[in-house]
Structure formats: C-alpha cells, structure tokens
C-alpha positions in Angstrom: -9.3 -7.5 32.5 -9.3 -5.1 29.5 -8.6 -2.2 31.9 -5.1 -3.6 32.3 -4.3 -3.7 28.6 -2.0 -0.8 27.6 -3.3 1.8 25.2 -1.4 3.0 22.1 -0.9 6.8 22.4 -2.4 7.4 19.0 -3.5 11.0 19.9 0.1 12.0 20.6 1.9 13.4 17.5 5.2 12.1 18.7 3.9 8.5 18.5 3.6 8.8 14.7 7.3 9.7 14.4 8.5 6.4 16.0 5.7 4.0 16.7 8.0 1.0 16.5 9.8 1.8 19.8 6.3 1.8 21.4 5.5 -1.6 19.9 8.9 -3.0 21.0 8.4 -1.8 24.6 4.9 -3.1 24.9 5.7 -6.5 23.2 8.3 -7.3 25.8 5.6 -7.4 28.5 2.2 -7.8 26.8 0.6 -10.0 24.2 -1.8 -7.3 23.0 -2.4 -3.6 23.3 -5.5 -1.6 22.4 -6.1 1.6 20.5 -8.0 4.5 21.8 -11.3 3.1 20.5 -10.7 0.0 22.6 -10.0 -2.3 19.7 -7.5 -5.1 20.5 -4.1 -4.8 18.7 -2.0 -8.1 18.5 1.6 -7.3 19.2 3.2 -10.5 18.0 3.7 -11.9 14.5 2.0 -15.3 15.2 -1.2 -13.7 16.6 -1.3 -11.0 13.9 -0.8 -13.4 11.0 -3.4 -15.8 12.3 -5.9 -13.0 12.7 -5.4 -12.0 9.0 -5.1 -15.3 7.2 -7.6 -17.5 9.0 -11.4 -17.6 9.2 -12.0 -16.8 12.8 -11.4 -13.1 12.0 -12.7 -11.6 8.7 -12.4 -8.3 6.9 -14.2 -5.3 8.3 -17.3 -4.4 6.4 -18.9 -1.1 5.4 -19.5 -0.3 9.1 -15.9 1.0 9.3 -16.8 4.0 7.1 -20.2 4.4 8.8 -18.4 4.8 12.2 -16.5 7.7 10.5 -19.6 9.5 9.4 -20.1 8.2 5.8 -23.7 7.3 5.1 -25.6 5.2 2.6 -25.9 7.3 -0.6 -22.5 8.9 -0.1 -20.1 8.1 -3.0 -17.5 6.7 -0.6 -20.2 4.5 0.9 -21.3 3.2 -2.5 -17.7 2.7 -3.7 -16.7 0.8 -0.5 -19.9 -1.4 -0.6 -18.7 -2.8 -3.9 -15.1 -3.3 -2.9 -13.5 -6.7 -2.8 -12.0 -5.8 0.5 -15.3 -6.0 2.3 -16.5 -9.2 0.6 -16.3 -12.7 2.0 -17.2 -16.1 0.8 -18.6 -16.7 -2.7 -18.9 -13.0 -3.6 -15.2 -12.5 -2.7 -14.1 -15.6 -4.7 -16.2 -14.5 -7.7 -14.8 -11.0 -8.0 -11.3 -11.9 -7.1 -11.2 -14.7 -9.7 -12.1 -12.2 -12.4 -9.5 -9.7 -11.2 -6.8 -12.3 -10.9 -7.5 -13.6 -14.4 -7.4 -10.1 -15.9 -4.2 -9.1 -14.0 -2.5 -12.4 -15.0 -2.7 -11.3 -18.6 -0.3 -8.5 -17.9 3.1 -10.2 -17.7 5.3 -8.7 -15.0 8.6 -9.7 -16.6 7.6 -7.9 -19.7 6.9 -4.7 -17.9 10.2 -4.5 -15.9 12.1 -2.9 -18.8 9.3 -0.3 -19.0 9.8 0.4 -15.3 13.5 0.9 -15.8 12.8 3.1 -18.8 10.5 5.4 -16.8 12.9 5.5 -13.9 15.9 6.5 -15.9 13.8 9.1 -17.8 12.9 10.8 -14.6 16.4 10.7 -13.3 17.8 12.0 -16.6 16.0 15.3 -15.9 18.2 15.7 -12.8 21.5 15.8 -14.8 23.8 18.1 -12.9 21.5 18.4 -10.0 22.8 17.6 -6.5 19.5 17.6 -4.7 16.0 16.3 -5.4 12.6 16.2 -3.8 12.0 12.4 -3.7 8.2 12.5 -3.9 7.9 15.2 -6.5 10.7 14.1 -8.8 10.6 10.3 -8.5 8.5 8.4 -6.0 5.2 9.9 -7.1 5.4 10.1 -10.9 7.1 6.7 -11.4 4.3 4.4 -10.0 1.7 6.4 -11.9 3.6 6.0 -15.2 4.1 2.3 -14.6 0.5 1.8 -13.7 -0.6 3.5 -16.9 1.6 1.1 -18.9 0.5 -1.9 -16.9 -3.2 -1.2 -17.2 -3.1 0.1 -20.8 -4.2 3.7 -20.0 -3.0 6.4 -22.3 -2.1 9.9 -20.9 -5.0 11.4 -22.8 -7.4 9.2 -20.9 -6.4 10.7 -17.6 -8.9 13.4 -17.1 -8.9 16.2 -14.6 -10.9 13.9 -12.3 -7.7 12.2 -11.2 -6.4 15.6 -10.0 -9.0 15.5 -7.3 -7.9 12.0 -6.3 -4.4 13.3 -5.9 -5.6 15.9 -3.4 -7.1 13.3 -1.0 -5.8 10.0 0.3 -8.8 7.6 0.4 -7.0 5.4 2.9 -7.1 8.2 5.5 -10.9 7.8 5.5 -10.3 4.7 7.6 -8.0 6.5 10.0 -8.4 7.9 13.5 -9.2 11.5 12.5 -11.8 11.8 9.8 -13.0 15.4 9.6 -16.0 16.8 7.7 -13.6 18.3 5.3 -12.0 14.9 4.6 -15.4 13.3 4.1 -16.4 16.0 1.6 -13.2 15.8 -0.3 -13.2 12.0 -0.4 -16.9 11.9 -1.6 -16.1 14.4 -4.4 -13.0 12.6 -5.5 -14.5 9.2 -5.5 -17.5 10.3 -7.4 -15.3 11.9 -10.1 -13.2 8.8 -10.3 -16.2 6.5 -10.6 -17.7 8.7 -13.3 -14.4 8.8 -15.2 -13.9 5.0 -15.0 -17.4 4.4 -16.2 -16.6 6.5 -19.2 -13.5 4.5 -19.9 -15.4 1.2 -19.7 -18.0 2.5 -22.1 -15.1 3.4 -24.5 -13.5 -0.1 -24.2 -16.9 -1.7 -24.8 -17.0 0.1 -28.2 -13.3 -0.1 -28.9 -11.8 -3.2 -27.2 -8.1 -3.4 -26.6 -5.6 -5.9 -25.1 -5.7 -4.2 -21.7 -7.0 -4.7 -18.2 -10.1 -2.5 -18.8 -11.2 -4.6 -21.7 -10.6 -7.9 -19.9 -12.8 -6.7 -17.0 -15.5 -5.5 -19.3 -15.5 -8.9 -21.0 -15.8 -10.6 -17.6 -18.9 -8.6 -17.0 -20.4 -8.9 -20.5 -19.6 -12.5 -21.2 -20.0 -14.1 -17.8 -22.5 -11.6 -16.4 -20.8 -12.0 -13.0 -19.5 -8.5 -12.3 -22.0 -5.8 -11.4 -21.5 -2.3 -12.7 -20.5 -1.1 -9.2 -18.0 -4.0 -8.8 -16.5 -3.2 -12.2 -16.0 0.5 -11.4 -14.7 -0.1 -7.9 -12.3 -2.9 -8.9 -10.5 -0.8 -11.6 -10.3 2.4 -9.5 -8.9 0.4 -6.6 -6.2 -1.2 -8.7 -5.3 2.1 -10.3 -5.2 3.9 -7.0 -2.9 1.4 -5.4 0.0 3.3 -6.9 -0.3 5.8 -4.1 0.8 3.2 -1.6 3.8 2.2 -3.8 4.8 5.9 -3.8 5.0 5.9 0.0 7.0 2.7 0.2 9.4 3.8 -2.5 10.1 7.1 -0.6 10.6 5.1 2.6 13.1 2.8 0.8 15.1 5.7 -0.5 15.1 7.2 3.0 16.6 4.0 4.5 19.2 3.7 1.7 20.3 7.3 2.4 20.5 6.4 6.1 22.4 3.2 5.4 25.0 3.9 2.7 26.5 0.5 3.1 23.2 -1.0 2.1 22.9 1.4 -0.9 26.5 0.4 -2.0 25.6 -3.3 -1.7 22.5 -2.8 -4.0 24.5 -0.7 -6.4 27.3 -3.3 -6.7 25.0 -6.2 -7.6 21.4 -5.0 -8.3 20.1 -8.2 -9.8 21.2 -10.1 -6.7 20.0 -7.6 -4.0 17.0 -5.7 -5.5 14.5 -8.3 -4.3 16.0 -8.1 -0.8 15.9 -4.3 -0.9 12.2 -4.4 -1.9 11.2 -6.9 0.8 13.1 -5.3 3.5 11.6 -1.9 2.7 8.1 -3.5 2.8 8.8 -5.1 6.1 10.6 -2.1 7.7 8.2 0.6 6.5 4.8 -0.9 5.4 2.6 1.5 3.4 -0.6 0.8 5.3 -0.7 1.3 9.1 -3.2 -1.4 10.0 -5.5 -4.1 8.6 -9.0 -3.8 10.1 -10.6 -7.2 11.0 -13.6 -8.3 13.0 -14.4 -11.5 14.9 -16.4 -13.9 12.8 -17.8 -15.6 15.9 -17.9 -15.2 19.6 -14.6 -16.6 20.7 -11.5 -16.4 22.9 -8.4 -15.2 21.1 -5.0 -13.9 22.3 -6.3 -14.5 25.8 -9.2 -12.1 25.3 -13.0 -12.8 25.0 -14.5 -11.4 21.8 -18.1 -10.9 20.8 -19.2 -11.7 17.3 -18.3 -8.9 14.8 -16.1 -7.1 17.4 -13.4 -5.2 15.5 -9.7 -5.5 16.0 -6.7 -3.6 14.6 -3.9 -5.6 13.1 -1.0 -3.1 13.2 1.4 -4.2 10.5 4.4 -2.4 11.9 4.1 -4.3 15.2 4.0 -7.7 13.5 6.7 -6.8 11.0 9.3 -6.2 13.7 8.7 -9.2 15.9 12.1 -10.6 17.0 10.5 -14.1 17.1 10.3 -14.0 13.3 13.3 -11.7 12.3 16.7 -11.5 14.0 17.4 -7.9 15.1 14.2 -6.6 13.4 15.0 -3.0 14.2 17.9 -3.1 11.8 17.4 -2.3 8.1 19.2 -5.2 6.2 18.6 -6.0 2.6 20.5 -9.3 2.9 17.7 -10.9 4.9 16.0 -14.0 3.3 13.3 -12.3 1.0 11.3 -15.5 1.2 10.4 -14.7 4.8 7.4 -12.6 4.0 6.1 -9.7 6.1 2.5 -8.8 6.7 2.6 -5.7 4.5 0.4 -7.2 1.7 -1.8 -9.2 4.0 -2.3 -12.9 4.0 -4.9 -15.4 3.1 -8.0 -14.7 1.1 -7.5 -11.0 1.1 -3.9 -11.0 0.0 -3.2 -7.8 -2.0 -4.2 -8.2 -5.7 -1.5 -5.8 -6.9 1.5 -7.2 -4.9 3.4 -8.4 -7.9 3.0 -5.1 -9.6 4.1 -3.2 -6.5 7.1 -5.5 -6.0 8.3 -5.2 -9.5 8.1 -1.4 -9.4 9.9 -1.2 -6.0 12.7 -3.6 -7.1 13.5 -1.8 -10.3 13.0 1.7 -8.9 15.3 1.3 -6.0 18.0 -0.4 -8.1 17.8 2.4 -10.7 17.9 5.1 -8.1 21.1 3.9 -6.4 22.7 3.3 -9.8 22.2 6.9 -10.8 22.5 8.6 -7.4 25.7 8.0 -5.4 26.8 9.4 -2.0 23.3 9.8 -0.8 22.6 12.0 2.2 19.5 13.5 3.7 19.0 17.2 3.0 16.1 17.6 5.5 14.9 16.0 8.8 12.3 13.4 7.8 8.9 13.8 9.4 6.1 11.3 9.2 2.6 12.7 8.7 0.6 11.9 11.9 -3.0 10.6 12.3 -3.3 9.0 8.8 -3.5 5.4 7.8 -0.5 5.4 5.5 3.2 5.7 6.4 3.8 9.0 4.5 6.7 11.3 4.7 5.8 15.0 4.7 8.8 15.7 2.5 12.1 13.9 1.6 15.0 15.9 0.2 18.2 14.1 -0.6 21.6 15.2 -1.9 23.6 12.9 -4.2 26.4 12.6 -6.7 25.1 11.9 -10.2 26.3 8.8 -12.0 26.3 7.9 -15.7 23.8 5.0 -16.3 25.0 1.7 -17.4 23.7 0.2 -20.7 20.0 0.0 -20.3 17.8 -3.0 -20.9 15.5 -2.7 -23.9 
C-alpha cells in the first residue's frame, strides 16, 4: 500500500522555493505523503495536530541525530540527550516545570517597551537610507538584543563562543542533508556554547541576580532536580531560539512588502492589528519545517499501519495551509482571527517554551518596522535556502520611504 503514497520531492531545489503548492496539490487527492526516507507526512490539519498533541505519537529521541551520523560522546549528542525536546513523561514534566517557573518571572508586558526601544534604535541608523538588508540591519540583531534583555545577559557576557554558533544553524543537523562539515561545525559550536554557559552559571552561583540564569541555578541547587547537563542545555536552547524568530521576522517583512495593503492596515492601527500580523506570519511562513514524531505504540493511524517507534514527519507548512481550518489559506491576511492557532509552536506537552517571547518580539518588531518604513518594495528576488530545516531567506533587500517615528513608549 505504501508504494502508492506520493513522495515529496525533497531532493529537488525547486521544491524548497514553493513547497506549499506541492502540499496543496497532494492534499486534494491524498491524506498523507511520505518523504524520501519513507516517513509518513500527514497533509491535513486534523491529522497533523493529533499526531503532535496526543500520546499515540511522541517526540523523536536521540536516534534522529544518530541517523545523521552523530555518535555518543559527540557534543551535539550530549547536548541533545539532555534536551527537553527528547524527554517524555516524568522527566519532561520535571524539567519543563522549572523552565516555565523561571520564564514566568520575566514579565512579557514589561519587556515590550524594550523591544520597541531596540527596534527604533536599529531603524534610527537608517536615517536617509532608502534600502536595507533585512537580516543584517534588523531581523538578526533585534531578537538577539531582546533575548539579552529578557534573560538578563549583558553584552560583556557574550564571549566569542557565540560567534561560532552564528556560523551554524543547529536545526539543520536534523535536516535531510547533514554533511561531515556540518557535523564538525555543529559539534564545535555546541561545545563552545556549553562551556560558555557553564561559566555563566558558575558566575551566577557566586553573584546571584534577578535573571533567568540565577532562577535556573536555584532550581538545581535548592530542589536538586536539574542535572548539570539539563541546566546547560535548557539555557542554551532558550537563548538560541532567537535564530528562529529572526527567520519569521524576515518572512513577515517579505509578506508585508508583497502586500502593501496589509502593511498600510498595520501602520494605521498597530495596536489593533499587530497580533494578527504576528499570527498570520507564523501560520504563513513557520520557522521550522517539520516536527519529528514517532509512534508510541504499534497502531493504525491516517489509514496506515505503524510499528512501534516508527518515525513520522509532521510538516508544519502543510498543516498550516489546510483549507478545512482556514478560508483561502494561500492568502496572507492579517485580519484573520488570531485565536485560531497554527501548528508553528507545536501543541500539547511539547508546546514551545519561548512562544510568548517570540510573539511579543514579532508583534512589536513588525509594527515598528511599518511605522518607520513606508512604500515598501522588494529590491531583490527572494530565494529560500534549500535542504535545511528552517524557512530561511538567503537575503532580503527592501526599498522604502523613511518616516518620522511617533512618540515612543517609555
């Protein structure tokens, strides 16, 4: 039966420029597809959401990296083994409860003025400019600056180890083309990151502050429930999540440049429409390509027989454009009901820890951008980087007419 299931053309570079048309054509005739490794891919929202939020399918474990050549003892293997994303049951609840408690101490409403402050400061540098490189000038530095504020990390605490992290996208280690060069770069970057974070934790233990690092250290020292490896992995994962926010922010600016009427709407009433702009960008261009799951039991699902631990690929872009959940899903429309959530941050037990932080950053960043940059138009033909696990534009250049900012919030 599986021989009749269509295969996603992942090895074709053209697929990565517009995978959504492929999903749409397949969804009209099929319930599922499969990737080139033979993993089943649900094409409909209902199936995809059930596979992520329920208990019949659970998160992929360390074997995902092992299939891509990472071995026990490799820094990436060690790091991933301690990650909340591979945990289930009591271990997952234990680590997540500490992370949730620590993150809840950082008030998102309080940080929104800081997001706007950083956004305007970056855009102030472009006074008189009529063209900008979205990644270099805005989408990349802004989430990093916001994350430093949110976590309580000072600029002097960012050592050169994070430069190596910037040269490799760890998410790509889970993708379809993991080369020896990528494995070597990822192992080096993760080791430097873990060493650096360990040093920061040692510093907070001696000099506590009211920040996330200190709260996590106290969770380990007082409760004795976070191992050293869990502590290091948890913080580095939270800090590194800003890279995904960069990708989504760039995607949002792309779509607002392509849809000037949507940019004008957001510009006219930012407080009314910024949440819709954020949620629509997340739906339309999710950061992560797919959520890797595996069957918890031998079972039948989506009309297919699965063996226990058999992996599946929940492709977020396919689920996020299902017409059974969204009317005219191929249209970018910020006036959709933002309460109709997409699959971008996952669902269920493994719902993204940093979703509130990412949403606040995207809402304020998109609103500030259209306030300052009018008459947006693309200055280059957008190209999506193929064969990676994150929706990343190779480069995005836009032209605009600069606007004087309104009175800024304190």
